[in-house]
N, C-alpha and C positions, 0 to 999 in steps of 0.2 A: 907648733900648730896648735890652736886652742883645743883644750881637752874636750872630747867628744865621747858619748857613750854608744857602744855598739847597739843597733837596733834589734828587737827580739825576731822580727821577720828575717834578718840577715843570718842570725844564729840558727833558726829553725831550717832554712834553706840549706846550710852546710850540713846540718845533722842529717837530713834526708838524702843527700848525695853520697856520703860516706857510711850510710847504713846505720845511723844511731850514734849518738853521743851524749855526753853530760854537759848542758850549757853552763858556761863559765859566767860567774857573776861580773858585771861591769865594774871597772876601777872607779873608785869614788873620786870626785874632784879634789885638787889640792886644797889642804886646810888654808883658808885666807887669813887667820888670826896673825901669823907673822908679818904677813904683807900689810895687813891693817895696822899693825903697831909701826912699821917703818912709815906708812903713810901719815899716821898721827903724829911723828916725829918731824917729819917734813912740814906738815900744816904749822906745827908750833915753831919751827924756825921762819916760816913766812910772817906769822903773827908777831914775831919778836922783831922783825924789822928787816926782812929780805925785800920788801917793796918799800923801801924808804920814802918817807913823806906821804904815804897813802895812809890815812887813817881808818885801818881796818877795825871792824867790830867784831868780825869772825871770819873763820877760814877753815875749812873742814873737807876730807876726802872720804868717800865711801866705796871701798874696794867691792866690786861686783864680780869680777872674772879674773882668772890667772892662767897664764901661759907659760910653761917651763921653756927656757931657751938653753938649758944646760944645767949642770948639777949646781952651780952658783949664780945663776944668772935667770931672770924671769921677767915678764911684763905683766903688768896688771893694769886693767881697765878699771877707772873710778869715776865716781860723780863728784865734781867739784862744787862746792857752794861757799860764797862768801857774801859779805855785806860790808859796805863803807860805813862806819859810824857817823850818826847825825844826819845821814842822806837816805838810807835804804830801809825800807819797812819790810820789804820782800828781799830775798836773797838772789844774786846772780849765780846761775848755774852753768855747769858745761861737763862735757865728758872728757877725760884725760886719760893718756896712755902714760902710765908710770914704768920706767925701766928700772928694776932692782936687781942689786948685786949683794952676794952674801960674803962678808969678811969676818973672819973669827967667829964663825956661828951666828952672825946677827945680820939680818937684812937692812939694805940702805937703799934709798931712793936716789939714783944717780941721773936721771933725766925725767923731765916732768913736761909733757907736751900735748897739744891738743889730739884726741882720738881721731883715728880716720873717719871722716864724715862729719867732723864737728869743726867750728870755726876757732881760730886762736884767740888768745886774750892778748889786750894791748901790750903787756910788758913782754910778750915774745917777740915784738917788733923792734925792741931797743929799750934803752933807759928811759925811764918814766920821768918827766918833769911835772910838777904838781904846783898850781896855783890855786889858792884859795880866795874866792870872792865873798861878798857878804852873804849871798843866798845861792852860791854855786861852788862847784869843785871841778876844776879843769885839769884832765890830765892828757899830757902830749907826749909825743914821740918824735924827735927830729924837728921841733919847732923852737923857735927863739922866744925868750920870755915875754917879749913885748907883745907878740902876737897872742900868746896865752892869755896875758892880762887883759888884751883887747876883747877876747872872747868872753872872759869872766865879766867884764864890765857890761857888756851886751846881754849876757845871762841874767845878772843881777837885775837890770832893767825889766827883763821879760818877766820873772817870776811874779812880782806884785802885780804888773798888768794882767797876767792871767789869772791870778788870784782874785781879782777884782772882778773879772769877767765870769769866773766860774768859782764862786765862793764856798761850794760845797766841800772842798778840801782837796788835796793832793798837790804836788809840785810846789811845796813850800821851800824846796832846795831842788837844785838839779844838778846831776853829774853830767859833764861834758867830755866826750873822748875827741882828741884832735890827732889822728894818725899823721903818717908823714907825706901820704900821698894819697891819690884816689885808688891806686891799686892796693895800698895797704888797707883803705877804707873797705874795699870790696872783701879783702881777706876777712876781716873782721865780722863781716855780714855772712861770709860764706857763699858769696856771689861773684860773677865776673864784674872787673871794675868798669867794663864798657857801659853798663846800665846806669852807672851813677856819675858820669863825667859832668852831665849839666845839672846835677842834684846838689845844692849847698849842703844840706843835712838830712838825717833821717832819725827816727827814733825806733829804738827796739822795745819790745815788751810783748805780753801776751794779752790779747783783748780779753775783756772781763775781770780783770784784776783779782782780787781776793787775798786772803792771808798767805797763800802759798804760790802766787805768782811771782816770776822773777822780776828783779828791779829794772826799771827803764834806764836806758842810757840814750843820750843825744850823741850821735856820732857825726861830726862835721867833716866834709869834704874840704881839705885845705885849699885846694886849686879853685874849685867853683866859689867858695865863700870869699878868698881873697878878691875875686873880681867884683863884689858887690860893694856898694858905699855904705856908708854908716846906717841909713835907714834900712836898706836891704838886709844888712847883717842882724840889726835888731829884729826885723820882721820875720826873719827866717828862725831865729831863736825864739821868738814869741809863739810863732806857729808850732815849732817842734815841743816846746814846753806844754802847750795846750794839751798835745797828745799825750803827754805824761799825766797831765791833771786829770783828764777826762778817760783815762784807760780803764778804771773799773766800771764805767758805765757806757763803754763800747763793746760790742759784740759782733759776731758773724752776720747778724741781722741789720746791723748799721750799714746803709748805703755809704760809698765813698763820697758822694757828693755832700753828704751830710757831715762826716768826720772831717774831711778835708776842707769842705766849706766852713765849717764851724771855726777850725783852727785858723783859717784865714780871716774869718770874721773878727775873732779874738785880736790877731795882729794887726788888722785895719782898724779897729776900734779905738776912737780918740785921735786918730790921725788927720791932717788935713787933706789927704789925697782924695780927689773925687774919683769915682768908679771909671769914668771916661780916661782918666790919667793912669789909673792902677792897672787897669785889663786893656791894653790897647788892640790886643788880638781879638777879643770878643766883641768890643767896640766896632772895630772895622767890619766885623762879619754883620753885626746888626744894622749900622749905616749902609751896608750894601745890600740889605733885604734878607739876608740869610739868618734870621732869628732862629734859633735851636727849636726844634719841634718838640723835643722832650728834654726832661733833666738828663745831666750827664750820667752815663752807666758806669759801673764799676770798671769796664774794660777800657773806658776813655782815659782812666787815670795810670795807664800802663807806662811805665818809663821807656818802653820801647816805642811809643807813640810819637808822632811827629810833633816837634816842639811847639808849634803853634796850636796844634789840637790840644796838646795837654794844657797849654796856658788857657785856652778857651773853657777846657772842663774845670779847671780850679777856679776861674772868674765865674762860670756858671754856679758852681756850688757855693761860692761865697756870697753872690747876690740872691741865692735862695734863702740862706741863712738871714742875710740883711733884710729881705722882704718880711720873714717872719717877725724879727726884732722890731720892724718899723710897724707893722700891721697889727700885730698880737702883743708885742713886747718882749723884752729881754728874758723875763721870767718864764714866759711861755716857750721861748726857744730854749732854754735849758730843759723844761719839762718836757718838750718834743723830743730833744736829744736822749734824754733817759727812757722816755716811753719806747722810741724807735729801737733801742738796744734790747729791750724787753719782748717787744712784739712784732718789730717791723715797721717801716715808715708809712705804709698804706694804714695800718691800723692806727699809728700815732696821728695821723693826720685826721682821722676821723675822731678819735677820743680826746685829743689834746686841742686840735684846732678847729674843730667841728666842720671839716671840709672834706672833699674828695681827691683823689690823686688827679682826676682830670680837670677839677675846677683849680687846684693849686697851680697845675702846670700852666692853666691859661693865665692865671695871676701872675705867675713868674714871667712868662713870655711878654705880658705887658709891661711888667716892671722892668724888664731889660730895655725895652724902647723907652721908657720914661728915663730911666738913668743913663742909658748909653746912647740914646738916638740924637 
């Protein structure tokens, strides 16, 4: 069991029942120094090449709790932090459960796995294969080399396209994970696989960015991704790479129609596909006279939504961003994105675009009719 301290209230109650006693001092938690030393040796072994082919810049553990499992066995909870050299500005973090065994008076890590409640890392799902692109690093499990090279090629094309649309910085290189199945993808995200079956890729990361924010990873659903053609695969990786690039300027105040719409805008930018061809679900609704009354809500972007409804939400967000780029200019669209993260979309509409939510919504509805009707 985890080491716990007896509460003062429980001790006082016992004293009253027996007519008085002297309270015993709680036992101190175990000294973590020997376990930290074992974790440090484990980290050194990983950095020395246990994850062959992965260019690690750093790898460390910080032991936070220890549980005794016997005289010569213990389990420690530790915070893992690591960076991939040349790709990560921030560290990837995770909670680990380290099993330690004492031999000849010295503690050794004999098992390293995800702590209860935390998602596993890719290497726990099998041997990791590594493909280095010009601007990407692709790590795969259970994938043939040709598929990983194809993902790297699509990511290499995505990165400069994103940098051109969002020149402020970020996403000069991207790390892409390709697990063996959608079930394995769900495990990496700590979520049921069912919610990701039709989703070709997602991006991990913490909104707001900053020097202490975890590094982003693009995680590919190998099953849905394989069903896409070449354009679709490039589009998906450009969309996800945009999320990596804009992470530092995305916050809880950023509506999903803007963050997802902007990522789609970047992915569509410079392509010959007309909106009527690109978003048939929204096109059909507009032509049937069912023009959306309001901009897509955050709830409209739920993976649990009907597939057509989800497609209409993404299309509506994209065309809202396309509207801003067309009527106010691309620089204003970027300014609007940053301002929305700082103070919300309503304030950004007023301060950056000199309009109101009501007026913008009316313009957007007219724009849908113009582009899709």
